[in-house]
C-alpha positions in Angstrom: 87.6 146.1 142.9 91.4 146.6 142.3 93.7 149.6 142.4 94.6 151.7 139.7 97.9 150.8 137.8 100.5 153.7 136.6 99.1 153.1 132.9 95.6 153.1 133.8 94.0 156.8 132.6 93.4 159.0 135.2 90.1 160.3 133.5 87.5 159.8 131.4 85.4 162.2 130.2 84.3 164.0 133.2 85.0 161.1 135.2 88.0 161.0 137.7 88.8 157.2 138.0 89.2 155.4 141.3 89.5 151.9 140.6 89.4 149.3 138.2 86.2 147.0 138.5 86.6 144.1 136.0 87.3 143.4 132.1 86.2 141.5 129.4 85.8 140.8 125.6 84.6 144.3 124.9 87.3 146.5 127.5 87.9 147.4 130.9 85.4 148.5 133.4 86.7 151.5 136.2 85.1 152.9 139.0 84.9 156.1 138.7 83.1 159.9 140.0 81.8 162.6 138.3 82.7 166.0 139.2 79.7 166.6 140.7 80.3 163.5 143.4 78.3 161.0 141.5 79.8 157.4 141.3 79.8 155.7 138.3 81.1 152.9 136.4 83.1 153.7 133.2 83.8 150.9 129.8 86.5 151.6 127.8 86.5 149.6 124.8 89.6 148.0 123.7 92.6 149.8 121.6 92.6 147.3 118.9 88.3 147.1 118.5 88.9 151.4 118.3 90.2 150.8 115.0 87.6 148.9 113.2 84.8 151.1 112.0 82.3 148.2 112.0 82.5 147.6 115.6 82.8 151.4 115.9 79.3 151.7 113.7 77.6 149.1 115.7 78.9 150.2 119.3 77.2 153.7 118.4 73.7 152.3 117.5 74.0 149.8 120.4 74.9 152.6 123.2 72.0 154.7 121.3 69.5 152.5 121.9 70.5 151.4 125.4 69.8 155.4 126.2 66.6 154.6 125.6 66.1 152.0 128.1 64.8 153.2 131.6 62.9 151.8 134.7 64.0 150.4 138.2 65.1 147.2 137.6 67.9 147.9 134.5 71.0 149.8 134.5 70.5 152.7 132.3 73.4 154.2 130.3 74.4 157.7 131.5 76.9 159.1 129.4 79.0 158.0 126.8 81.6 159.3 123.6 81.3 157.4 121.0 83.6 158.8 118.7 86.6 159.0 120.8 90.0 157.7 119.3 89.0 154.9 122.4 85.2 155.0 122.6 84.0 154.6 126.3 80.4 154.5 128.0 79.5 155.6 131.5 76.9 153.8 133.9 75.1 154.8 137.3 77.1 152.6 139.9 75.2 149.8 141.8 77.0 149.1 144.7 75.9 145.5 145.4 77.4 142.1 144.3 76.8 140.5 140.9 74.8 137.1 141.5 77.8 135.3 140.4 79.6 136.3 143.3 76.9 136.1 145.7 76.1 132.3 144.7 79.5 131.2 143.4 81.6 132.6 146.4 79.9 134.6 148.9 76.8 132.8 150.1 75.8 129.9 147.8 72.3 129.0 146.5 69.1 131.3 147.2 66.0 130.3 148.7 62.8 129.6 146.9 61.6 133.1 147.5 64.6 134.8 146.8 64.8 133.0 143.3 61.1 133.9 142.8 61.7 137.6 143.5 64.7 137.6 141.5 62.9 136.2 138.8 60.2 139.0 138.8 63.1 141.5 138.8 64.8 140.6 135.7 61.6 139.9 134.2 60.6 143.9 134.9 64.2 144.3 133.7 63.7 142.6 130.3 60.4 144.2 129.5 62.0 147.5 129.7 65.1 146.2 127.8 62.4 144.6 124.8 60.3 148.0 125.0 63.6 149.7 123.6 63.8 147.4 120.9 66.9 145.5 122.1 67.7 142.0 122.9 69.8 141.6 125.6 71.8 138.5 124.4 74.3 137.9 127.4 71.9 137.6 130.1 74.1 135.9 132.8 75.2 136.0 136.5 77.5 137.8 136.4 75.2 140.8 134.3 72.7 140.6 137.3 73.8 142.8 140.5 71.9 142.3 143.7 71.0 145.2 145.9 68.9 145.3 149.1 66.1 146.9 146.8 66.1 143.8 144.2 68.3 142.4 140.9 69.2 145.2 138.6 70.6 143.9 134.9 73.5 145.3 133.1 75.2 145.6 129.6 72.1 144.9 128.1 72.5 145.2 124.1 76.0 146.6 124.2 77.8 142.8 123.7 75.8 143.0 119.9 78.8 145.0 119.0 81.2 142.1 119.0 79.3 140.6 116.2 81.1 143.0 113.9 84.1 141.5 114.3 86.6 138.9 115.3 90.2 138.5 116.5 91.6 139.8 113.3 88.8 142.5 113.0 87.3 140.9 109.8 83.2 141.0 109.8 81.9 137.5 110.8 78.4 136.2 109.6 76.3 134.3 111.6 78.2 134.9 114.8 77.2 133.8 118.5 78.0 136.5 121.0 77.4 135.6 124.6 78.7 133.3 127.4 78.7 129.6 126.6 76.6 128.1 129.7 73.8 131.0 129.4 73.1 131.2 125.7 69.9 130.4 123.8 69.6 127.3 121.3 68.9 129.6 118.7 72.3 131.6 119.6 74.3 128.4 119.4 73.1 128.0 116.1 74.0 131.7 114.8 70.1 131.8 114.2 68.0 135.0 114.1 67.9 136.5 117.7 64.5 137.1 119.4 63.6 138.7 122.9 62.4 135.0 123.6 66.4 134.3 123.7 66.5 136.5 126.6 63.8 134.4 128.4 65.3 131.3 128.0 68.2 132.9 129.5 66.5 133.9 132.1 65.5 130.3 132.7 69.5 129.4 133.1 70.0 132.4 135.5 67.2 131.4 137.6 68.2 127.8 137.6 71.8 128.7 138.7 70.6 131.0 141.3 68.9 128.1 142.6 71.4 125.1 142.6 74.8 127.1 141.8 74.9 124.9 139.2 74.3 125.8 135.7 71.3 123.5 133.5 73.5 122.3 131.1 76.9 121.6 132.4 80.1 122.9 132.5 82.6 123.8 129.4 84.7 121.1 131.1 84.2 118.8 128.1 84.7 121.3 125.8 82.6 124.6 124.7 81.2 122.9 121.8 80.3 120.2 124.0 78.3 122.5 126.1 76.9 124.3 123.2 75.6 121.0 121.5 73.8 120.2 125.0 71.9 123.7 125.0 70.9 123.1 121.8 70.0 119.7 121.7 69.7 118.1 125.2 67.2 118.6 128.1 68.5 120.5 130.8 69.3 119.2 134.2 67.1 120.2 136.7 67.6 117.7 139.4 68.8 119.9 142.2 66.4 122.4 141.5 63.4 122.9 144.0 60.7 120.7 142.9 58.1 124.0 143.4 60.1 126.1 141.0 60.9 122.7 138.6 58.2 123.5 136.2 58.6 127.8 136.1 61.9 127.1 135.3 61.4 124.4 132.5 58.7 126.7 130.6 61.8 129.0 130.4 64.4 126.5 128.9 62.2 125.2 126.3 63.8 124.5 123.0 61.0 126.0 121.2 61.3 130.0 121.3 57.7 130.4 120.7 56.8 128.0 123.2 58.7 130.1 125.7 56.5 133.1 127.9 57.1 136.2 127.1 58.5 138.2 129.7 54.7 139.4 130.8 54.0 136.0 131.3 57.0 134.9 133.1 56.3 138.0 135.7 53.2 136.5 136.1 54.5 133.0 136.4 57.0 133.7 139.1 53.6 134.4 141.5 56.1 137.3 143.1 55.0 140.4 140.8 53.2 142.1 143.7 56.2 141.5 146.4 58.2 144.1 144.2 56.6 146.9 145.2 57.0 146.6 149.0 60.8 145.6 148.5 62.0 148.9 150.7 59.5 148.7 153.3 58.7 145.1 153.3 60.4 142.0 154.6 64.2 141.7 153.0 64.0 139.7 150.1 67.7 138.3 150.4 68.6 135.8 153.6 70.1 138.1 156.5 73.5 137.0 156.2 73.8 138.4 152.5 71.4 141.5 153.6 74.5 142.5 156.3 77.1 141.7 153.7 76.0 144.2 151.2 75.7 146.8 154.0 79.3 145.8 154.2 79.8 146.8 150.8 78.4 149.9 150.6 80.1 151.3 153.2 83.8 150.0 152.0 82.6 152.0 149.0 82.6 155.0 150.9 86.2 154.5 151.6 87.2 154.3 148.1 89.6 157.2 147.8 90.4 159.4 144.3 93.7 158.8 143.6 94.3 161.7 141.2 92.7 164.3 144.6 96.2 165.7 145.1 97.4 166.4 141.7 95.6 169.7 141.2 97.6 170.2 137.8 95.3 167.5 136.2 92.8 168.8 134.6 88.8 167.2 135.4 87.8 165.9 132.0 90.2 164.0 129.9 89.9 161.1 127.5 92.6 158.8 127.6 93.3 155.0 126.3 93.7 151.9 128.3 97.6 150.7 128.6 96.5 146.6 129.6 96.4 144.1 127.3 92.7 143.0 126.6 91.3 140.3 128.6 89.9 137.0 126.9 86.6 137.7 125.7 82.9 136.8 127.9 82.9 133.5 126.0 85.6 131.9 127.4 85.5 128.4 128.0 85.0 129.2 132.2 82.1 130.7 133.8 82.0 134.3 134.0 84.5 136.0 136.3 82.8 136.5 139.6 83.2 140.4 140.8 81.0 143.9 141.9 79.3 144.7 139.2 78.2 148.4 137.4 74.7 149.8 136.4 72.9 153.1 136.9 69.2 153.6 137.8 68.9 158.0 138.2 68.9 160.6 135.6 72.8 162.0 135.0 73.4 165.6 137.0 73.3 168.5 134.8 76.6 169.7 133.7 78.2 172.3 135.9 79.7 175.6 134.3 82.7 175.4 132.1 84.2 179.0 131.8 87.8 178.0 133.1 90.6 176.9 130.7 90.9 173.8 131.7 86.9 172.8 131.3 87.4 174.5 127.9 90.5 171.7 127.3 88.0 169.1 128.2 84.9 170.0 126.1 87.4 170.0 123.1 88.8 166.6 124.2 85.8 164.5 124.9 83.9 166.3 121.7 86.0 164.5 119.1 88.2 167.1 117.2 89.9 164.3 116.7 93.0 162.9 115.4 95.7 162.5 112.8 97.4 165.7 112.6 99.4 166.7 115.4 102.9 164.8 116.0 103.2 162.3 118.9 106.6 161.9 119.3 106.0 158.4 118.6 104.9 159.2 115.3 107.6 161.4 114.5 109.9 159.0 114.6 108.0 156.8 112.8 107.9 159.8 110.1 111.2 160.4 109.8 112.6 157.3 110.2 109.7 154.5 109.7 110.9 153.0 112.9 108.3 153.7 115.0 110.5 154.1 118.3 109.3 156.3 120.5 110.0 157.2 124.7 109.0 155.1 127.4 107.8 157.6 129.9 104.8 157.6 132.5 105.1 160.9 133.2 101.8 163.0 134.2 103.1 166.5 133.5 100.0 168.9 132.7 99.0 168.9 129.3 99.6 172.3 127.3 97.1 174.9 127.2 94.7 175.3 124.3 94.7 178.2 121.5 92.2 180.5 122.6 90.5 180.3 118.9 90.0 176.3 119.6 86.3 176.6 119.2 84.4 174.3 122.4 82.5 171.4 121.6 79.7 169.6 124.3 81.3 166.8 126.3 79.5 163.6 127.1 77.5 163.1 124.1 76.7 160.0 121.8 78.4 160.9 118.4 75.5 161.0 115.8 78.2 159.8 113.0 75.9 160.3 110.1 76.4 158.4 106.6 79.5 159.7 104.8 79.0 161.8 102.2 80.3 160.8 98.8 84.0 161.2 98.7 84.9 164.2 96.6 88.4 164.5 94.9 90.2 166.8 92.8 88.6 165.0 89.9 85.1 166.0 90.3 86.0 168.9 92.3 84.2 170.0 95.6 86.4 173.0 96.8 87.5 173.4 100.5 84.1 171.6 100.9 85.3 168.3 100.0 88.0 168.0 103.6 84.9 168.8 105.8 84.3 166.0 107.6 86.1 163.4 109.9 89.0 160.8 108.8 90.9 158.2 110.3 93.9 156.4 109.7 96.7 154.5 111.7 99.9 152.6 111.8 101.7 150.4 113.5 104.7 150.4 115.7 106.6 147.9 118.1 104.1 148.8 120.5 100.8 148.1 118.8 98.6 149.6 116.5 97.9 153.7 116.6 95.1 155.4 115.5 94.7 158.3 113.9 91.2 160.5 113.5 91.2 164.3 111.7 88.4 166.2 112.0 88.3 169.3 109.7 85.5 171.6 110.7 82.8 172.6 108.1 83.5 175.4 106.1 87.2 175.3 106.4 88.8 176.7 103.5 90.6 179.7 103.1 91.8 180.9 106.1 90.4 180.8 109.7 89.3 176.9 109.7 89.9 174.3 112.9 91.5 170.8 112.5 91.3 169.0 115.8 93.3 166.5 115.9 92.9 162.9 117.8 95.7 160.1 118.3 96.1 157.0 120.8 97.6 153.8 121.1 101.3 152.6 122.2 104.5 153.4 122.6 107.2 150.8 121.6 107.5 149.9 125.9 103.8 149.1 125.8 102.8 152.6 127.4 99.6 153.7 126.4 99.3 157.0 125.3 96.5 159.5 124.0 97.1 163.2 122.5 94.8 165.9 121.0 96.0 168.8 119.4 94.4 171.4 117.0 95.7 173.7 113.9 94.2 176.2 111.8 93.3 176.2 108.5 95.9 178.6 106.7 94.7 178.6 103.0 94.1 176.5 99.6 91.4 173.9 99.2 89.6 175.3 96.2 89.4 173.6 92.9 90.9 170.3 94.8 94.0 172.0 95.6 95.8 170.9 99.1 94.4 172.4 101.9 97.2 174.1 103.7 97.4 173.7 107.8 99.4 175.9 110.4 101.7 174.1 113.0 99.5 172.0 115.7 99.3 172.9 119.1 99.1 170.1 122.1 95.8 170.7 123.6 96.1 167.4 125.8 98.7 164.6 126.6 99.1 161.0 128.2 101.5 160.8 129.3 102.7 164.3 128.2 106.3 163.7 127.3 104.5 161.2 124.4 103.2 164.5 122.7 104.4 167.0 121.0 103.7 170.2 118.9 103.5 168.9 114.6 104.9 171.5 111.7 103.0 172.6 109.3 101.1 170.4 106.7 98.8 169.8 103.7 95.6 167.7 103.5 95.7 166.7 100.0 92.6 164.9 98.3 93.5 161.4 96.3 91.3 160.2 93.3 90.0 157.5 95.4 88.5 159.7 98.0 90.7 159.3 100.5 93.1 161.7 101.7 96.6 162.2 102.5 98.4 164.6 105.2 102.2 165.6 104.5 104.2 167.1 106.7 106.2 170.0 104.7 109.3 170.1 106.7 109.8 166.3 106.6 111.1 165.9 103.4 109.7 162.5 102.7 106.7 161.0 101.6 107.3 158.5 104.5 106.0 161.3 106.6 102.6 161.0 105.1 99.2 159.5 106.2 96.3 158.2 104.2 92.8 158.5 105.6 89.7 157.1 105.0 86.3 159.3 105.6 84.1 158.0 108.2 81.5 160.7 108.7 
C-alpha cells in the first residue's frame, strides 16, 4: 500500500481514494471509501486503453458479466462507470494479502491441510465464475487473497478485455492473455479457452502454494521457453508433498478433457466439508500467518482519508490517473506481491442527493460526456495547433453546475447499445441525427487526450442539452479531467448545423486546466461523422471530428 501522489485522483465516482494498492497491464488500483464508509478498491484503466473503442466494448461486456458472479469465495464487482472518459470499476476491499505475498515473502509454502482447503475454496470460486458464463483466464497467486475465512478470487474475466488491443492499439487475433508462469497450454497456443483452462491454472497455483515454486519454472531463460514447457513438458512436482502430488498432477493434464471439473476438483481436495466451519472451527492457516492477518486488519483501520480536511472538494468525482502505465501482467517476472482488493457483500444503497455538489457528481459519473468545452490545453491546441497548456496541480473547487443540467444516476454500467446507422445531410435525419454519444481525440506534448460528447435525445430547436467530457495529460505530464454542459440553442433540421451556446464547467481536475468554452456548431459530415466548429475561433484548426459510438 502506497500513499497517493499529488498527481493521483482524489475521488472516483462516489469513492474517496485513500492509497495506491498496485498497478498492472490494465490500470492502477486504489484503496477507497464510499460516502457511507465502506472500504473498497477501485481500478482505473490506463488512459490510452480508454481511447480504444474495441477495448471499451470488451471491458463493458466483461464488467457486465462480472456483476452476475456471486458466492462467498469470489469478489463480486460492486460498481462501475464504463462510459467515463477513463472507465473504472469498484470492488469491495478484502483485508488480506495475496497468496503471492504470503508464500513469496511473508511465510513460505503452506502445509498440506492449508493447501487442500485453499484448493477447495478456489474450486468453489471457479464454480461461481463459470456459472456466470465467465472463464477467469488469469488465475494466479496475486489474484488469490488470503483471509481468516478462506481464500477469495479476484479479477475474474476482466483481463479478457486486453485481448482486443496491442501496444499500438490494434486488434490482435489469437492473443494470449495471462501471466506466463500460470497459463494453460491452450492459452499459450492461442487456442479456444474453456473453463478447463482455469482448472489447469488452479493446479499451478496449488503447486506454488505447496512449494513456493512455479511448476514449469521461471522465465529466467525467456518467456517463450517457459511457455514451451507449459505446452509440451510435464510439470516439476518433485517438491510437492507426495500426498498432494496426484491431486495437482490431475489438474495439470495437457488435455483439457482429461482435467477434472471444478465440482470434481472440489471433491478430490477432500476438504469440501471443512469450508463450512472455517469461522468457528480450527484455523485453516498456520498460527504465525493468522497473527499476521490480524495485524494487517488493524493497519487498515489506521488509513486516513487524505481529503478529509478539504471540505471544498465534492464527494463524487471522476478523474484520470497521472502515472504512466505499468508493465502488463504478462511480464517475465512472477506477479508482483501485494495486498489485494475484492468484494463479497452487496453495495449499500446510495444516500439522498439533494444538494448541488451531489447533483454535480451525478452529472459527472453518468456520462454526459466529452468533446466540447475547452480545456485550456485544448484551447491552445485549437488556436495555435501546438497543444501547449498550463502546468498546475491546483485543487480549487469546480464551478457550479447550471440549474438546467439534468441529473443522471451515478455508479451504473453503461449499456452502450449498438450505434444507429449514421445520418448525414444527404439522408436527412433532422436534429435526431445528432442524438447519441460521439468520441474524438487529439495528441499534444503530454500525450493523447480524449473527448466524448453526448447529445441528449430530442435535442433540437432549443432546450436540448449536450454533456461534454475530456481527459488526458497536459504538456508537463499532469493528468486532467474536465466536464462541461452546453445548451442547444437551435438548428439541426434538415441536416443543418446544430447550434450550441457557450459551455459551462461543472467539474475540473485540476481546476486551472478547465475553462468555459465558446459557442459552437455541430455539423454532420457525409461519411456519418460529426465535426464541432467553434464559432469565434476564425479557423478550422479549432475543429474536432467525432465518430458515433452510441
